[in-house]
N, C-alpha and C positions, 0 to 999 in steps of 0.2 A: 526589697526585690533587687536581685543582681542585674545590673544593666548589661546588655549584650555587647559583644565585641564586634566592631564594624570593620569588615575587610573590603578592600578594593581589589577586585579580581580582573586582571588584564587578560582577556581571552584572545589568544592567537589563532582564532578560527579553527579550533581543534574539535574533534568529534567525541572527546572524552571530558570536555570542560565541565559539563553539568553534573557529571559524577562527582567531581571535586566540589562544585558549588553545593551539592546535596550535603556533603560532610560539613562544610563550613556553616551552612544554615542550621543544621542540626546541633552542632557543637557550640557555635557562637551565639545562638538564640535569635538570629535574624539573618535574612538573606543578604549576601554581599552585594555591593554595588558592582555591576558588570559593565566594563567598557572594552572596546576594541583598541588595539595599539595605534591605529591611524585616526582615531576618533577625535582626539584632542592633542595639543602640544604641551610642552612642559609648563609654560606660563599659565595656560588654562587649568592644568592640573593643580598648580599651586593655589590658584584662585578658588577653584571649585571644591577641592578634596583634601588638600594637604593637612589642614587643621581640623578635619572632620572625620578622619579615619584612624584606625588603630594599627592596621598592618596591610601589607600588599602581597598578593599571590600572583606570580607570573606563570601562566598556564603552559602546558605542552603546545606544540605547534609543528609547522613543517619548515623545511629548508635548513640552510646553514646560517647560523647567526653571524658569521663573518661577512655574509652577502646580503642578508635580508634588509630591505629598505624601510621596514616598519618598526625598527628598533629605537628610533630617536627618543621617544618618551622614556623608555626604560633606561637607556644609556644616560640621559640627563639626570634621571633620579639617582643612578649610581654615581655619576660624576660629581654630584653635589653632596654626596655622603649624607643623604637624607636620614634623619634620626628616627627611624621607624623600622620595626621588624619586617623583613622581606623573605618570602619563600619562593624559590624557583623550582619548577617540576619539568623534567625532561628537556624540552627546548629552553625553558626558563633557566634550568641548571646550566646548560651550555652557554647561554647568553651571559650569565653572571661570571662564569669562569673565564670566558673569552674576554670580557671587559678587563679582568685583572691579569691578562697576559696568557691565559691558557690557550693552547693550540687545539683546533678541532680536527679530528681525524676520522676516517671511515673505520667502522668495526670490521675486523677481518672475518670473523665467524658470525655473520649476520643471521638473525633468526627472530623475526618479529612475532610477538605473542609468546615468546619463550618465557618459562618460569625459572628465574635464576635464584641462586642462594646468595643472600646479602650478608656479608661479613662486616661487623661493626668494629671500627677502630677505637682504641683508647688514646687519650691525649697524653701529654708529657707527665701529667699527674696520675696516670693510670685510671682515668675515668672516661666513661662513655659520654658522648654529647647528649645534652638534655632533650634533643629532638627524639632520642630513642629511649626515654624513660619508660620503664615497664614493658619494654620490647626485648624479647630474647634474641641472643646472637644467632646468626645463621638462619634467619627467617626467609621465607619464600616470597617472591614478588615478581610481577609481570614487567617485562621490558619490551618496548616497541621501537627502540632507537636504531637508526642506521649509522649515526655518528656518535662519537665519544670525545671526551676531553682527555688530552694527554695527561698521563700521571705526573709529568714533570711540570707542575704548577709552581707558582710563586709562593713558597711555603712561609715567607715572611709576612704574607697577608692572609693566606688561606690555609686552613687545616683540612686534611682528608678525613672524613668521619665514617665513611663506609666504602666498600668495594665489592666486586664479584670477580670470579674467575670462571670463564666458560671456554671449554676446549683449549685450556692452557693460555687463554688470552685474558690479560688483566684489564678490567674496566673500572674506572673511577666512578663510584656510584653516589657520592655525596660530599659536600664541602661545607665549612663554616668560616665566616670572616672572623679574624682574630680580635678586631676592635668593635665592629659594628654588628648589629643583630641580623645579619644576612645569612641565610641557609639555602641549600639547594640539594636536590636528589635527582639522579638520572632515571630511576625506575618509576613506575606508576603506582603510587600507594592507593589510589582510588579503584584499581581494577578489582573485579569481582573475586579473583583468586589470590590477590595479594593479602598477606597476613598483616594483622595489627593496623588495619586501615583507620579505624575509629581512634585508636590510641595515638597514632601518628599525628592526626590533625588536632586532637585534644592537647597533645604536647605543644604544638605550635601556638595554640590559644594561650596555654599557661606561660609559655615564653613571652608572649605579647604582654600579658597582664603583669608578670614579674618585671619585665623590662621597664614598663612605664612607671611602676611603683618605685623601682630602684632609682631611676633617673629623675623621678619627680617631674615627669613631663607635664607641662601645662598645655592642655589641648582644649580647643573649643568644642563643646559637647552638644551644641544646638541640633546638629544633624542627627546625632545619636538619639537625643530625646524625641525629636520629631519622628524618626524611623521607629523607635521603640513604641511610641504611642500608636502609630499606624499599625504596627505589628499586633499590638493588643487588640485594637479595634477590628482588624481583619480576622483575627483569631476568633473573636466573639461572633462576628458575622458568619464565619465558617462553621462554628459550632451550631449556630441556628440553622444554617443551610443543611447540615448533616442530618437533621431530624425531619427534613422535608420528604414527603412521600413521593417518590418518582415512579412508582409502579404504574403499570397499565390500567389498574383498576380505577384510577382517577377518571379515565375516559368514560366509565359507566355511570359516574355521578353527574347530577344535574343534566340529565339527558336532554331536556328541552332547550338548554342553552347552546347545544352543539350545532355547528353549522353544516357538518357533513355526516354521512352515514356510510359505514362499511357493511355491505351486505355480503355475508360469508356463508357459503354452503359447503358443509363438510361431507365428503363422499367416502363412505366406508364399505367394507366388504371386498376390496381388491386384494388378491392373494400375493401378487408380486409386482409392486409398482415399478421397481427397477427395470423390469423387462418390457414395460409398455410406455415408459416415459417418452421415448423417441416418438412412438405412434401418437401420443397425446399432442406433443408439440407440432408434429407434422400436420395433423388434422385440424387442430384448433387455431394455431397462430401462424404457421409458416406460410409465407407468400413471398416468392422471390422478387416480386415487384413492389415490395413495401419494406417497412422497418419492423423488425421483430428480434427478440432475444431469448436466450435460454441459458441461465446460469445452472450448470449441469454438475451436480454432485454425483460422481460416477465411480467412486472407489469400489474395487471389487469385493471388499469385505462386506459391503452392503448386500451384494448378490448372495454371498455365502450365508449371511444371516437370514435372508429371506428364504433361501433353500432349506436352512435348518429348521425354520418355523413351520414347515409343511406338516411335520408330525409332532404332535404335542409331546413335550418332554425330551425331544431329541436335542442333543447338544453337538452341533457340528460347525462351530465357528472357525473357519480357516482350515478345516481338515478335509481337503478335497480327496476324492477317491477312497474314503474310509466308509466302511459299512455303518448302518444305523446303530446307534448306541442308546440304551435306555439311560434315564437320568442318573440312576445310581451306579451304573456300571463303571468299574475301574479295572483297567488292564495294566497290571504292574510291569508286564513285559514290554509295553510300548512306551518306554520312557521318553523317547524323542517326540512322539506325537502328543503325549500328555503335557510335556513342557511347552510345546508350541501352542497347544490348545489353551492352556492356562494363561500364557503370555498374551495371546490374542484376546482372550476373554476379558482379562483385567486391564490390559494396556491399550492395544491398538483399537479394538472395537469400541471401548468406552470413549476413547478420544474421538473416533469417528462420530459416535452418537452426539458428543458435545460440540463437535466442530463443523461437520459437513453432512449432516443428515438430511438437509433440506435443499431441494432444487426449486428454481423459480423461472417462470416463463411468461411472456406477454408480448404486446405490440403497441403501436402508437395510434391505434384506432380509438374512436370514442370522443365525445365532445370535450371531456375533461382531460384527455391525454395531452401531453406536453413534450416537446423535444427541445433541448438546448444544445447548440453547437458553440464551440469556442475557438477563436483564432488569434494569432498574434499579428498585428499590423504595425507598419511604420508611420508615424505622424506625417501627414501631408502627402503620402504616397502609399495608399492602402494596398496596392497590388504588389509592392516589392517586399519580400521577406529577407531576413538575414541582418537586420540592423541591431544596434546595441540598445536603442531606446524604444524598442517595440512595446506596445501595451495591448491589453486584451480587447477583443471584439466579441460581444455576446450576440448570437443569433438565436432568437426565440421563435420556434416553428409551431404553427398550428395547422392541422389538416384543413385543406380547402373543402368546404362543404357546398356542393353544387345546389343544394336545396335552400341555401340562405342567400340573401341579397346583399349583405354587407360583410365587411371584414371582421374576423375574430378580434382584430386589434383596434376596431373602430372605437372612437371616443364618444359615440352617440349611443344613447340607450335604445333598445330594440324590444320593447315588450310585445309589440305586434310582429309576428313572424310571417313574412310573406312567403308564398310558395312559388312565386314567379321569378325567373331570372331576368329581371328588367334593368339591372344596374351594371352588372359586370359580365364579361364572357368567361365562363368557367371551363377548366380543363376536365374532361370526362374521366381521365385516368385517376385511379384511387391513391396514387402516391404523390399528389401535388399538394404543396404546402405554401401558405403565406408565411411571411417572416417579419420580425421586428429586430432592428439592429440597435445595440447599445454600445457605443464606442466612447471611451474616455480614459484618461491616463491612470485613474485609480481603480479601474475595473479589477475585480478578483472573482474568479469563477466560483470557488468553494464558498465564499461569503454570499454570493448571489444565490447559490443553491440553498444555503441555510435559510436565507430570507424567504425564499419561495416555499420552503417546507414549514416555516413558522406558522402559516395560516392553518395547517392541518394538525400540528402538535397539540394534544389535549383538546382537540376541537372536533371530535367525531364520536358517534355512537356506534355500537355493534349490533347488527341484526343477524342472529344466529339461526341456522337450520341445518338439518342433516338429510342425507340421501343415501339409502342403503342399496347398493348394487344388487346384492343377493335377493332382497325383497322385490326389487324391480323386475329382475329376471324371472323370479318365481311366480309373481302375480301379474307379470306383463303390465306393470304400472309405470307410466312415463312421468308421473308427477313426483315432486319432492315435497316433503312435509316440514313444516316449521316446528322442529322439536328442539327447544332451547337446551343448550348444555353450557353450564357456567364454570366448568373446571377443565376445559380442554387444554391440553399441554401446549399445543401450538400457540394458542391465543393468550393464555393466562400465565403459564408457568415457565416456558422456555424463554430465556433472556436474550437469545440470539436471532429470533425469528423476524422476518420482514412481513408485516401485514400489507404494506404498500410503500412505495417510495420511488426514488430516482435510481435507475439501473444504467450503468455506463462505464466509461473508462477515462483514464488520463494516459496520454502517451508520454514517453520518457521526457520529451522537451517541455512538459509542464513544469519541469524543474526550474525554468527561468522565473516563473511566477513565485514559486516557493522561496527561491533564493532572494528575490526582490523583497518579499515581505518579511523574511526571517533575518536577513543580513543587511538589507538596505542597499544591495549592490545590483547593478545591471550587467549581465553577462552578454558578450557578443553572441548573437544567435547563430547556430550552425545553419548553413544555407542548404535549401532543398533544391537540388538541380533538376529533379524530375518534375517539380511543381505540380503535384498531383491533387492539390487542394484538399487534402485530408485535414480535418480539424485537429487541433491540439487535444481536444477533449469533446466528448458528447455524452449526454445523459437523456434517458427516456423515462417519462412518468406515465404509466399506463392507467387507463380507466378500468380495464378488465385484466385480471392477473390470476395466475394459478401458482399455488405453492404445493409442493409434494413432500410429504414426510416419508422418506424412504426406509425408515425403521419401523414405524407403526403401519405403513401402507395406507395411510390416510391422505386424501387429496382435498385441497381447499380452493374453491372458486371464490374469488374476491372481486367485488365491484364497488366503485366509489360513486356516490351520488349526493347532491345537495339535499338538505332537509327542507320541508315546506314551512317550517317555523320561522325561517329567516326572512323577515320582511323589511321594507324601508323603515328606518328609525323614525320614531315619533310620528309615524303615519305620513311623512312627507313624500311628495311625489317625485318622480324621476326628473321632472323638468329642472329642479334645483341642481341635481347632480350634473345634468347636461350643461347647464349654464356654467357651472364651475369648471367643467372639463374643457369647454370651449376656450376658456381663458388661459388654459395651461399651454401656451404656445411653444414652450421649450420641450415638451414631452415628445417621445418618439412616435412616429406615425407609421401606419402599415407599409411594409415593403419600402421603408425609407430609413435614413440614417440620422441619428441625433448625436452630434458630437458634444452637445452642451447638456445632455440629460443629467440632472443632479440626483434624481431619485430613481432607484431601480424598481420602477413600479410594476406590480403584477398586472398584466393585461386584463382588462375587464371583459372584453369581447362579449358585448350584449348583456352585461351584468350576469353572466352565467356563473362567475366565481364569487364576486363580492356580494351581490344581492340577488340571488336566484329567484326568479319569479315562478309562479305556479306552472306556467306553460313550459318553461325550460325544465323545471323539476320533473314534470310529467314526461317530457320527451326523453330525458336522460334515464329515468326509471324504466321507461319502455325499452330503451336500448339495452339496459342491463338485464331485464327479464328475458328478452329475446335471446341475448347472448348466453345466459345461464341455461335456458331450456335447450338451445341448440348444442351447447357444449356437453350437457348431460347425455343427450342422445348419442353424441359422438363417442363419449367415454363408454357408454353401455355397449355400443357396437364394437369398440376396440376390445373390451373385456371378453365379449362373446367369441371373438375371433382369435385372440392371442393369449388367453389365460393359461393354456397348456402348451403354448408354442415355445420351443427351445430356440435360442439365438442362432442366427445363421453362422455357418462356418467362416472363420477368419480367413483373410487373404493369404496367398502364398508369398511370404516374404521372409527375410532373414530373422533370426532370433535376436531381438533387440537387447535383451538383458545380457546376452553374451557378446554383443557387439558384432554379430554377423549380419551383414546387410546385403547379401547377394553378391554377384560377381560383376555388376555393372561398372565398367571403367570408362571406356570411350563410347560405348553404345551397346544396345541390346535390341536389334532391329525387329520391328513388327510391321504393322501397316504403314506404308510410306506416307499416307495422307495424314495419319495421326501420330503426333510425337510430342514429347515434353523434354525440354533441354534446360538443365540447371547450370548456372554459371555463378562464379564467386565475384564479389565486388573487388576482392584483393587476390593477387597471386599468393602462392605459398611463401615465396621469398619476401613479399611485402608484409605478410602477416607476421612472419618470423622477425622481420625488422621492427615491426611495431611491438612485439614482445620484448625485444632488446631495449627499445626506447622506454618501455614501462620499467624494466629492471634497472635501467640507468637512473630514472627518476627516484626509484625506491632506494637505491644505494647512495644517492646523494641527499637523502633525508626528506624528500618531498611527499612521500606516502609510505604506508606500511603494506598496502595491498591495492592493486588496481584491477578492476573487473573489465577486461578488454573484450570487445565484441566486434563482429563484422556481419555482413549480410550476404545472402544468396538470393538469386532470382531465377525462378523457373518459368519459362515461357512455353505455353502449350498451344498446339495447333490441332484442332479437332474438326473434322469435316462438317459435323452437325453441331455447331456451338450451342444451340438451344437444348441439346440433350444432356449437358452437364448440369447436374443438380448438386449444388454445394452442400445442401443438407445431407444428401446421400453420401457424399464424400466424407462429411463429418461423422456420419453413422459408421462408416468403415473405419475411420481413425479411432473413434472412441471404443470400439470393440478391442482394439489392440492396447491402447493406453487407458486403463481404467484408473482415473485419478480423481482427487476430491475437488479440484478447483478448475474444472473444464468450463468452457462456454462456447456457444455458437451465436454469432450476431450476423444477421442479414440486414444490410443498410442500403436502401434504395429509395431515393426521394428526388423530386423536382421542386424548384422554387419558382414562384411568379416574380420575375425580376423587374425592378424599376428600370425601364429601358433608358430613361433620360439620365439617371444617375450613372449608370454603367454603360454608356454608349461605347461601342467597339471594345468592350472589355476593359476599358481604362479604369484604374484604381480598384478593380475587382479582386478581392482576396479569397473569394469562395466560388464554388462552382454551381452553376444553375442546375446541373444534373450531377448527382453523386451516387455512386454505386460501388460497394465493396463488401467483402465477407471476412469475418474473423473466425478462425477455427483454432481455439485455444485448448491445450491439453496440459495445463500446469498442475504440478503437484504441490506448489508452494503457496502458503498463506503469507501475505504481507502484513496485514494489520486488521484487527477487529476491536470493536467496542460494543459491550452489551448494554442492556437497558438499565443495569445498575451502575453504569459508568466505569465498569472494569474494562481496561484495554489490555490487549495481549498481542504478542508476536512470538512466532516459533521459527527462529532461524535454523536452517538445515545446512550443515557443512560437515562433510565426511560420509562417504558411502563405500560399501563393500558388498560383494555378491553373497548369496546364501550358499551354504555348503550342501553337498549331496548326501552326506550322512550327518547324524547327530554330533559325532565327534568333530567332524570337519566344521560344522556350524559353530560349535563352541570355540574352536580355534580361530575362526575368522572374526567372531565377536571380540575375542581377546586382542586380536591383531588391530582391529579398529580402535578399541578402547585405549591402546597404548601407542597409537600413531601420533607422534608429537606434531607433525605437520598438520594433520587434520584437527587436532586439539587447538593449536594456535590459531588456525583460520576460524574455527568456531568461536574461540574466545574473542577475537577481534570484533566480530559481529555482535556478540553478546554485550561487550563493553560499549560499543557504538549505540546499540538499541537502548540500553539502560540510560545512556546519556540523553537520548531523545525523549525517553519517557519522563525523566526528571524535569524536563521543561513543561510537561503537561500535568503531572500527577501531584496529588496531595503528598505532604511530607510523610515519610516512613511507609509509603504504600508500594513503592517499586521493589519487587522481589524477583530474584532468579529462582523460579520454582523447579526448573530442570536444568542441569548443567552437564553436558557431555553424556546424556542418556543415549542408550542404544535401543532403537525401536526396530523390530523385526517384521518385515513384510514378506509377501510371497516370494519375491525374487531377490530381495536385498535387505541388508541391515543399514540403518542410517543413524548418524550422530545428530541428536536433536537437543536443543536447549529451548527453554521457555521463559519469557519475561512477562510479568503482569504488573499492573498498577491501577490505582483508582484515580480517574481523571478529576481534576478540579471542576466544581460545578460550573464555573465560568468558562470552561473550555469546551468547545463543541467540535463538530466534524471539520470545520474549516481550520481550526487550530491544529488538529491532529495531522491533517494533510500538509499544512504549511511547515510544521515542525519535523515531519518524518519522511515525507516523499522527496525523492524516490527511495526505494528500499536499498539499504546498505549493501545487500548481497549483489546488487547490480552496479554499484559504484566503487566500493572500496573505502578505505579509511586513511586519513581524515576525509570526510565526505566532500566538503566544499572544494578543497584543492584537487582532490582526486577527480571530481567531475570536470574541472577545468583542464587537467592534464589529459584526460580521456578524450575530451572534445578536440583538443589540439592534435592528438594522435589519430583519432578515428576520422576526423574532418567532416564526415556527413552526419546528419541527424539520425538517431536510431528509429524514430517514429513510434509505432505502437509497441514494438518489442522493447522489453525492459520497463514498460509502464505497469499499469495496474487496472484490473477490471473488477467490478463488484457492485454493491448497492449501499445506499444510505436511506434508511427507513424514515417514515413519518414520526416514529417514536425516538429518533435520534441515534439508534444503534446502526452499525455498519460492519461489513466484511469486505475486504479486498484481497486479491491474490497478487502474485508477481507474474507478469506476462512473459513466460518462457515456453518452449516447445509449442510454438504458435505459427500458423500460416495466415498471412494476410493476402487476400486474393482480390485483384482489381485489374480490369482491362486485359484479361488473359495472362496475367503475370502473378505468380505465386512468390511472395516475399517471406523469407525465413531468416531470423536472426540467430546467431550462436556466438558463444565466447567462453571465457573462463577466467578464473581469478589468477592473476599473475603475482607471484611473490618473488623474493630474492632467490629462492631455491628452485624456481621454475626452470625446466629444461625446454628450450625453444621448440624443438621438434615434437616433444611430447605434448606441449600445449597446443600445437597445431593439430596433432592427431586427435586430441580430446575434443577440440572445437568441431572438427569435421564429424566426429562420432555423434556429438549432440545434434548437429545439423541433420545428419542422416537418420537420426531417430524419428524425425518428422518427414523428411523427403522420401525415404524409402517406402513407407506405407502409402504415401501419396502416389509414387510411381507405380507401386503394385496395383493400386486402384485403377490407374489409367491403362495399365497393361491388361488387367482383367476385363474392364468394361469396354475398352476401345481398341484393344490389341495395339497399343501405342508403342512406338519406339522411344526408349529412354536413353538419355545421354547426359553425362556429367562433364562439364568443362571447368575444372577447378585445379 
């Protein structure tokens, strides 16, 4: 058996490093050893690695090698003429050349993500360098460099092996050392569009093998043997894991062993679920004085599909204002409509079916419901934010039940449920919660959520039944029948559905935790001057939940309840558990803070979770039965009233798709008592200055692309404040922006505060009362993982409007397809995403399944790429978020340095904007969006974020105009709502 080649990969914190690591692992037969340049010094390198590796790869990176302070390790390796093959890529190429006297200059015609033609040089013997064996001359490769090496290098030491010419500018693309096995290239051979990627890295492997044979290098192979044996062992384990059945059907086996039951009632017979989803949420879950959510798949194609299904055989997907057509009808004269129809049928609609056909809604009511809030706190002074060494504080909330005498978080067993309030004074309001704090340096929210979900995974049965709306109306029957169905698509076949789980969001600043766990670095936290006490993240686990299949028009009522089979183990009584728990003095206590808590324990609250007793089971079942019956009655009433109702007329506002937003400049006066005033956190001059700062960082080699943002605040004054219904405002907005990843969250809660701990507000990092709304109208998917461990991302970069005629439409599609700027921006995110996926996925499973595809929607064409991969069995939700959050489309690339640059330029935290909202299910699958086109409303202030990707080609004024356009795509319909409802004066101060 051929032993693998062991590479040492020096990662300069680049966002494309793991694309290179993939090729090295595939070709060498084993994953390389990965270190950061500041991780060890040269002496430590000699001790740990020198005699145990076969070659060294220096990764791409940021900055100018003449100035970078992290180069000492590599410089010492070069200085000592280490007798080992070395390959430098991009930044690594510049570093090697600079060490041997090459000057670093700025590229005159900078174009990041450009596809260059690489010309291979012959040496003095008329031969190509062996790094290009079996590679044809004049091949295509991606370039991301702002800097280049001067062509006037020391030719007594280095040979130029390749170059490119772009817009008459010569760029040195590769060198080889004349005496030592040192090579480097400026371009990115690992990029998805670079040619001969595999051959290139295989050539370097062959160079390594030949060099060691030729020079008879005696190398210590113990590490190689150890790694190789580990590789074989892991491969065998992986092969065994691959045959493991991970399907949902496991949940139906050994039913008596399961601890929980999902009671699911499938409601059928609804004609158009899209048109009544708002009414369902409003009547079943919405309460402005409580916590509730709606993940709203609201793509207009779903409406068109439902409209088309009214007549059997009618095909009218995406063809508005067209007459009914029989299934076999073909009108050759309507080429434009036929093409649009076929494209939407086979492309967009199928994608909607596979991606966003389901909506989910729920609240935090119910005994088993759970709310988790997450904050960053500074050690020793919990109330001050903005430190470098902050760590996470988990606040676990449970609704305060006025009918119970003890805390949900009590460590005492409570088999006997008292009905008298003789222990505590209870708040009669229904949004009051007890809380438990877990504060410790190693807290990690996503790992905590994973642990909480573990108790449900493969530990529940399904109780199936159906309810036919038509039969109910026909027979005036209010009961639902248990009619088992074992092949339902939502439950058994669809791999993206959420049967139940945590629904919530990460704000953009959750990046501090992902950076900490991914890179081992602590960033200085941006300071929040407003001090609004909004959590960094929050997640809601509902006991009662509704899922809506907007394609089949089926609705699912889902309830969680414990099974009666779960008793005390071995017949032991609760006294033993009580004694054990009383001894656990370091555990967190109700409404208190444990800084020493070592175990992230799941609160037992009267044994309702861990060992449910018969009385608790019966109580929860009764809750669920009552909720199901009341909900069915409400749905029947809604269907009776709304089944034939057409949506209300949209508001009177500018045409968003054409960028016309009305004529408000300094004011549009209505009622003097009612007004809304939007102002920018930055002046136009300041924003343009920030754009210039971004471009300066890019031209100096610190980034390829920076996604700059800013924020706007709209303060509204309404004479009757109580008349503003945020759900009604969201209803207005969602009629305008029908997109796949919308959501509405109403968050209103009170906490029972420990008065002694937080006397006079000292050290308090959270608010006793917290109330805000999120109105999100995002079209962008960030990340998903299905139940077969397939993860996917669909970056969208590149947009153009639809044409008025068929010919104009084709012309615009062609224009978008050939737009080099749009292609390069899309490519940067594709390469970044594949890099992140390679950290998570099994070997050879990461694929770019769509590259620069054009998808046509009602108002626009978009350039879309798609990346998929199969996650390693050992990788879960927490690994995915730590490795990939925040989305690259909101940061730029390289991601780590881009986030640091943007924080320095923007100064203030972004908050919820640029974060991500979605769900993580009890089966391990998840879907999250990118939070854009979103309004966050708190204390009569509407906050909206907006921005754009800055590249070296950006025009400062055009970038400002584009940013304002994006902001007004949300602010204008909001202002229209206030004008229509309250005759409000609208004013912009920007």
